[in-house]
N, C-alpha and C positions, 0 to 999 in steps of 0.2 A: 492319660487314660480312664480319668474316674470322672469328668465332669460328660468329655466324647459317648457315657453308656449312659449314663442321664441324660444325654442331647438322646441318643442314642430311641432311648424308653420314650421319650416327648415324640419324637417323629413318628416312631410306629402308632400313638395314641393317634397323629394328625393326620395320618397318610391313610390308615384302614380304612375301606369305606368311602374313599374322602367324596368320591364322587354319587356318594346317598347320601341326603335322596336327588334324583334325579325333575329338580324341577330349579325355578329360582324364586331362590327363600329370597325374603323382608327383598330391602333394598338395594341385593344385589344387580337388579335389573337393571338402574340406572349406574352401575361401574364395568358391570362387564359389555355391555354396550358399550360406554364409550372405551371400553380398555381399544374395544375393537375396531371402533374408528378412528381414535387414533394409531393404530394400527396401519387401517385401511388408507385414509385422508391426510397425518399427522396433526387433524384437531377435530372436537365432539361436533358432532351431524348430528339434525334435526331427524330424530328418528318419522315412522309410521305409525300414526294414528298418538294415541297418550303415550312416555314415555315409564308407562306404568301400564300399561295395556297388556290385560292375561294374556287375547290371544295373540300378538306378538313373543312371548312371553313361553308360548306355548308351538309357536316356530324355530325358536333356536333350539327347544330342548328332541324337534322335531330335524335337527339340522337343519332348516330351512332358516338361509343368512341373509333376505331380500328382506333388511329391517329398517332402511335408512332409506329416504324422499330423492327423488331424481329432480335438481333443477337445473332448468334452464343460465343462470347464476348462479357458478357452488358458491357464493357470500352466501348467494338469497335463505341457501339451508344453514347457516352458521347456528351453533346451538349455543343461548345458555350457561353455564356452569356454575356449578354454588363453590367450589373448591379446586386448585391447586392440581396438575398432571400428573402429576410423579406419581400417584398410587396408582394411577391409572394406564399407566405407562410398565407398572409390574406388574399386574396383573395380569395386564395384551402381552409381556413376555412368555406367562403362560398358555398365554392360549394361541401366540405362534408356536411354539412348543411341540405343546400338544391338542390342538385345534380347539375350536369353539362348543367343548362341550362343560359339565361341570368341574370333571376335576381338572381338561384345562384352567378355565377360569379362576382354582380358590389353588390352586397348584400351589403360586408363589407362597400367598397367607400362606400354606402348612408350611411353606417351606423357611422363610423368613419363623415364622412361630417355634420353627422346631431350632432357628439359631439364634434363640432371643433365649434358651433355654440352655444352651450354652453360654453366648453372653452373664447370665445370669450367674452361672456356676462360677464363673471366671473371676468376674469382678465381685462376689461377695467371698471367694476365696484370699483374691488381694487385700482384702477390706479387714477380711478379721485370721491372714496368713494358716488358714484349718481348709486344708480339703475337704474333714468330713461337714463344717459349715458349709463351706461350697458345691458341696453338692445335694444340701439340704435344702438351698434355696433357690439350685435347679430345680429338685425334685417340687417342692412347692410351688414352681410355677405352672412347670408340668400336670402339676395336679387340682387347677384352677378354671374349675367349668366355664368362665367367663372366657378364659382367654385361649379352652381348647374351642369350644364355638367360635371366634372370632379368627382365631385360626383356620378353622374348615370353613371359611366366608369368605365369598370374595366383596367386603366391607372392607372401606381406607381405616379405621380406625387401629388397626391392626401392625400396617404399615407404621402408622406411627410412634406406636408405643415402641417397634423394635427401634428406631429411628434419636425417639427421645432417652432409649437403655444405651445402644451402642453411643451416647455423644455424654452420658452421662459415664460410663465407662472409661470413655477415651481421657475423658478429665479427672476422672480416681488415678488412670497411667500415668496421666502428668504432672497429677500431687506427688509420687513417687521420685519423679525422672526429676522435678526443677526442685527435691530437696535436696535429693543425690549429686547435683551439681553444687547445688551450692554448698553443704557438705567439704568437697573437695573444690572447692574454693578456700574458705577455713582454714584449711591443711596444707595446702600450698602456692597462697598470695598472702602480698601485709594489707590488713584489715582496715579499712574503707567503715566512713559514716553510712553509705549508702547497702553498699554494699557494688555484686556486679553484675552485669545483665548478661544474661542465663543465652543470648543470643533466641536461633530457628526453634523451637517448643513443638517440632512434629506431633505429638500427642494430642496439642492441644488446635491445633490448625485443622486434624482429626477431628476432633468433637466440636469444630465450627461445624463442618463440614454437615457431617450429624443433624446438627441441629437445623440447621440450613434445608436438608433435607425433609427434616420434620418439618416443617415448615412448607413446603413444597409437598407433601401430603395434607397436609386440613392446615387449614390457618392456624388452633389453636398453638399450635409448637409451637408458638413465639411465647408462651407464656415461661415455657423453660428454657429455651433462651434468651434471654429475660433472669429469673432465674440461676439459672447454671453461672451467669457472667455476670451476679454475683458472689454466685459461692468461688469461682475461684479467684479474683481480686481476693474473698478474704481468704483462704489458702495462701493468697504469693504475702498477702501484711501477714499472716500468722505465721513463715514460714522465715519469714527473717526478722521476724519479733522475735523466733525461738531460736534465731543462730546467737543474741544477741548485740547486733547490731544498733546505735544510738541513733539515727534513722530509720525507722522502722518501715513507715509510713510510704517515708517520702520516698523513700528505694522503688518502693513498692509502686505508686504512684508516676515516678520517675523511666520508668527501666518496665516495670509490665508491661501496666496498662499501656503503651503504644501496641506492645505487642501482643496485649489482648484486645484489643479493638482492631485485630485486624485475623483475630481469628474470628471474634464474639460478632461480628459487625459487617464488615466485608466479608469476608467467607466467605456466613449464612448466606448473601448476601448479593451475591456473583451463579452460586448452589441454586437457589432460584428461583433467580433470573433461567440459568445457564432450563432449568426446567419445561418452560414454553420456549424452546429454541422449534419446537410444530409450529407456536400461533407466530413467531418471527418470520420465519421459511418462508409460510403459502400467505394467499393469498383469504382462505378461509374463514378462520378464525372470528367466534364474533368480536364485531364495532373494532375487527381488524384495518378499512377501510383503506384498503392496500393501494387500491387508485387514487388517492386521494395524497398516496406519498410518495410511487411515482410521475407525481407530475412536474416535476421539477426536471427531469430532462437528466434524468441520471445524478445529478447532484446526492451525494452519500450520506452529507449532513442537512441535509435536508430528509432525507430520508429516516436519518436514523432519531430522529427530532419528536415528526410526527408516528415515527412507529411508537415512540416511547412514551406519548405524548396518549398516545389512543391506549395502548399494555396500560397506566395510570387511568387511565379515566374508565376502564375496564377490570380493575383493581377496586376503585373505588365501589361500583356498581355490584361488586357483589357483596362486598361491607355493611354496604347497602340492605343488602337487598338479607342478609342474617340478621340483621338486627328489627326488619320486620315479621323474622317468622316465627308465629305462635300461633299456626294453627292447632288442632283439639287433635291428637292419638290417641289413644283405645289403652298405648303400654306408656307416655310420658310419665313422667318421673320428676321431681323436684330432689337439688343439686344437694341437700341433704340428707334426704333418702337415704339414696345411694348404699354409704356405707354400710347399711343394715340389711341390701341385697332386700326393700318393699316391694320395689316392682321392678323387677324385672320387666327385658323381651317378649314377646317370642315371636319368632324367627318361621316355623313354620310349623302348622296344623291343619293336615289336607281335613276336609272334610267326608264322612259316606266312607270310608275306606269296608273294605266290603268285609266280613260277615272268616272268610274261610281262613284271612290274613293273619290273627293270634286264634281260629281255634273258640269264640267267643261272639258273644252277642255287639256289639263295640268293641271297635281296634282304637288305637290313641296310636301313631306316627309323629312324633314333635323332636320340635328344637329350640328348647328355650334358653335365651341367653342370660345366663345367671353367676354368678362367682360360687362356688362352691366355698360353703355358710361359716362350716368348721373354721377355714383357713380363714374370709375376710374377719370373723370375727374375734379372733384370736390375733390378725394385725392391728385393728378395735384396740386389744389391752397391750400388746407391743408396742404402737405409736405411743399411746397416753405414758406407759412405760422411757424411752427413748427421752421425752419431753423431761420426763423428771431426770433423766440420766445426763442430761443436754446441760439442764442448767444446773447439777451438781459439781461435772466438773467438763465441760464445755470440750466432753470427745466429738470429734472433728465429725467422726461419723454418726452419731446420732441429729449430728445437728443437719450433714447433706440430705440424709434421708428423711429428714421432718421435712425443709423445707423444698425438697422434690416433691413430698407428695402434698405441701400447705401451695405450693407452683402451681400442680397440678388441675387442682381441687378448686382451692379457694374461688378463686376466680369467677366462677362456676356462680356464685353468688350474686354476682352482681345482674348477669343477667338475665338472672331468675327476679329477684327483683325488682332491677330499675328498666327492662325485656319485659319482661310477660315471655323469656324464649322457649318453645319447642324442644327438650332434652330427654334422655335416655338415657336409662345406669354404665349402657358400655361406652359412653363418654369418659369411665374411671380408669378403662384400661390401660392406657399410658403411666397412671398412677401404683397397677395394682404391682413390677417388681418392685415398685418404692415402702409397699403392703410386705413384698414375701422380705426383702432387706432388712427392714423392722424386725420383725421375726427371727430371721438369723442371726440380727447384735444380739436382746435378749434369749436366742437359745446359749449366744455365748457366754452369757454372762451368769446364766443356768446353769451350766458344764462346766464352768469354773477353770481357772486356769490348770498349765500342766503338773504343775504343784502340787495343785494340791490336794489334802488325804484323801486315799480312797474312796472312803466310801462316800465324801462329796462327791468327787466325778462319777459315783456310779446312779445315786439317789441321782443327779442334776440330767446322767447320758437317758433313767428311764424314765422322765419329765418329759425328756425331750421327744424320747422313738414315741412316748404313749403319747404324743400331739401330733404327730409328725402319724400315727397309724389311723387315727381316729382321721383325716382331713384325708389320705387312703381310704377309709371304708368310708367317708362322708362320697368321696368321689365315684367311687366304684356307683354306687344305691345311683347316683343321679346319670350317670353316662349313658343311659339308652337314652336321657327323655334331651341329652342334650347331643347323642349324633343319630336320633330318627331311627331308632328302632322298630321295631312293630311293638307293642304292648297289648296285651286288651285294660281295654279304659278301668277299670277300678287301676288296674298297675299303674298304667300316667299315674292317673286321682293320686295313687299311696305317697308319692313322689314331689305330690306338691304343698311343698314343705309348711308355705302361709295362705292362707287365701284369696294370700291379694296376689300370690302368684299366677290368677286367672284371670281373666274375665267375668269369666261368672261360672258358678256353679256349672256345670255336664248339663244335663239333661237326662 
């Protein structure tokens, strides 16, 4: 019940005034239209005018949904898109339920943001065996500013974060399940050098499906898929070694790796491919070449072969597009600056608001994509602590969190150095849950064990409680500029904690 209460609190923060601002915010302009095209045509479609045309955005806000080109041949309106379709299908589910309006296109983001808080509380509890620490994890995620903003915006990154966290949670559950099966075998069967076959592992299959869904939202999900595949193999080897088997590594390679390949390679590939169903079953998708694929008088093998060839060519074009994405943006930033929150992204800041809105000469209404500084700087210290903890004790929890954080953050350094790619702070959102887990694990050390002296526990509880309170106050102070509340410009400026948070000082 306690994690549900924490998730409810986070859900209230995300759903209240979800339709505000009544505007197309930042890159919503791409994804809400693509989602609507998927609902209408099954594939993305070319828009009237430029994809980021403010006139078309204004038509959407006023309920005019005539935003797509009409072509004599449907394939002439095919639209090249840079990301797989699953995240846009999820946005489209909200549009289907509640209409093509700000609440509708942001509903799915708010829902998965809320569910991720529940998952965080449950996985933190499983890793620490403490309901208190589990709820602390859920609460801290609920109070992160970047998580809040992306949960209230129809961008893809919150869906990527959700599926990555869900996949990790499934792997943690699989770790417990596999170790329990090994103990049962050890207690009831003759001992062998390699140990037993564990059979079907439903939690690991679920993890593979979730990580495949992450890749079907954004290609960067593959960073976590690779890291977690290595992680689950290490856990399998460690479990067999802890059981005292003579050949733990050979046993894991012989019995666990084949199933691991099915769960962490074939299953994600199947999910990724299934997300493109709309492209395969219609003739209107980019590069579909439907006419060429159907010229063989109904030969199903030729149809499948040619469709697969066209699809692979499309994926190659997407990868090439991302490799050359280096155009300047005023809020772009480098990955080494992200944990320090040096350059967040202004999602929404309308000019020339009437003074009557705030009772002052100048008014501001902002959505700033920034994390809660107290949380992020605390997480940096916690991650350093986890590295030292893992080096000293080889605790699996510390190693898993550090690997997940590194796997989601460090690959961007390559793109910054080798590719000079345009990147933004919100690319960090998939690793924010692991930053929270780092704090939770360190909080467990600070609290001490249950049999610790009462004074020791009291001091630890005071320290952890004080940190949570500081995060809460920091979040409360920033909340108006995370959710487009109307402020005086002086009140807005007071919340810009670093000069680098804005392009220039307001005039």
